[in-house]
C-alpha positions, 0 to 999 in steps of 0.5 A: 093329652089335647090334639093341636092341629096348630102349634103355638108359639113360644114366648121370645126371650132377649138379653137385654141389661140395662145401661146405667149412666152417672153424669156426676160419676164421669164428670168427676173422673174426668176432673181427676184423671185431668188432676193427676196426668201429666198436663201436656195442655196450656194453661187456657184449654185447661181454663176453658175446660174448668170453667166449661164444667163449672158452668154446666154444674151451676146452670141446673140451680140457676134454672131451678132458683129462677123457677122458684122465684117465678112461681112464687110471683105467680102465687103471690099475683093470684093471691092478690087477685083472689083479696080483691075480688072476693075479699073486697 
């Protein structure tokens, strides 16, 4: 048994549980809830909400498509420059 003058502190334990957030599931649940509940909202407000959800869903695909097109154009310019400089 060793003789110690200083007591070493123990490791602290935390009860952290990470929270998982599924954005698609939340939007789907919101759409289902609005479809099945008795609609007291007027038609224009419901239409605005549906259009906003659709716009949010499609904006990511549009951004990816534009980024891919931009990448192909830059790659094409680089290939043309390479051809013009080295193979001509």
